[in-house]
C-alpha positions in Angstrom: -17.0 0.9 -6.7 -15.8 -1.9 -4.3 -13.6 -3.2 -7.1 -12.0 0.3 -7.4 -11.1 0.2 -3.7 -9.6 -3.2 -4.0 -7.6 -2.3 -7.1 -6.3 0.8 -5.2 -5.1 -1.4 -2.4 -3.4 -3.7 -4.9 -1.7 -0.7 -6.5 -0.4 0.4 -3.1 0.9 -3.1 -2.3 2.7 -3.2 -5.7 4.3 0.1 -5.0 5.5 -1.0 -1.6 6.9 -4.3 -3.1 8.6 -2.4 -5.9 10.2 -0.1 -3.3 11.4 -3.1 -1.4 12.8 -4.6 -4.5 14.7 -1.4 -5.3 16.2 -1.3 -1.8 17.3 -4.9 -1.8 18.8 -4.8 -5.3 20.6 -1.5 -4.6 22.8 -3.0 -1.9 22.3 0.1 0.1 19.5 -1.0 2.3 18.8 0.7 5.6 17.9 -2.3 7.8 15.3 -0.5 9.9 13.6 1.3 7.0 13.6 -2.0 5.0 11.9 -3.9 7.9 9.4 -1.1 8.3 8.5 -1.2 4.6 8.2 -4.9 4.7 5.9 -4.7 7.7 3.8 -2.0 5.9 3.5 -4.2 2.8 2.5 -7.2 4.9 -0.2 -5.1 6.7 -1.4 -3.8 3.4 -1.9 -7.4 2.1 -3.8 -8.3 5.2 -6.0 -5.2 4.8 -6.6 -6.1 1.2 -7.7 -9.7 2.2 -10.0 -8.2 4.9 -11.6 -5.8 2.4 -12.0 -8.6 -0.2 -13.7 -10.9 2.3 -16.0 -8.1 3.5 -16.9 -7.2 0.0 -17.3 -10.7 -1.4 -18.3 -13.0 1.5 -21.9 -13.2 0.5 -21.0 -14.1 -3.1 -18.5 -16.8 -1.9 -21.2 -18.3 0.3 -23.8 -18.3 -2.5 -21.3 -20.1 -4.9 -20.8 -22.9 -2.5 -23.8 -25.1 -2.5 -22.6 -27.5 0.2 -22.1 -25.8 3.5 -19.8 -28.7 4.6 -17.4 -27.8 1.7 -17.5 -24.1 2.5 -16.8 -24.9 6.2 -13.8 -27.0 5.4 -12.3 -24.5 2.9 -12.8 -21.6 5.3 -11.1 -23.6 8.1 -8.1 -24.1 5.9 -7.9 -20.5 5.0 -8.2 -19.3 8.6 -5.7 -21.9 9.8 -3.1 -20.9 7.2 -3.7 -17.2 8.0 -2.7 -17.6 11.6 0.0 -20.3 11.3 3.6 -19.2 11.3 
């Protein structure tokens, strides 16, 4: 079941990205609508990542035998998530 939810989120993201691609390639982009769609796609990706972590965090921790390694990798991910 959790996999179905994640796949559904991915499908929505793909749809949003395809819509953006159509808008950009058509040459008839409405600036405000395009930015709104880009923001929606960005938010959808963030929501997917959050749902993935919530679903698979325990599994990720169990796979990493060395807490030090897990700590370092998680710091990289968090840092890259919030850097511009």
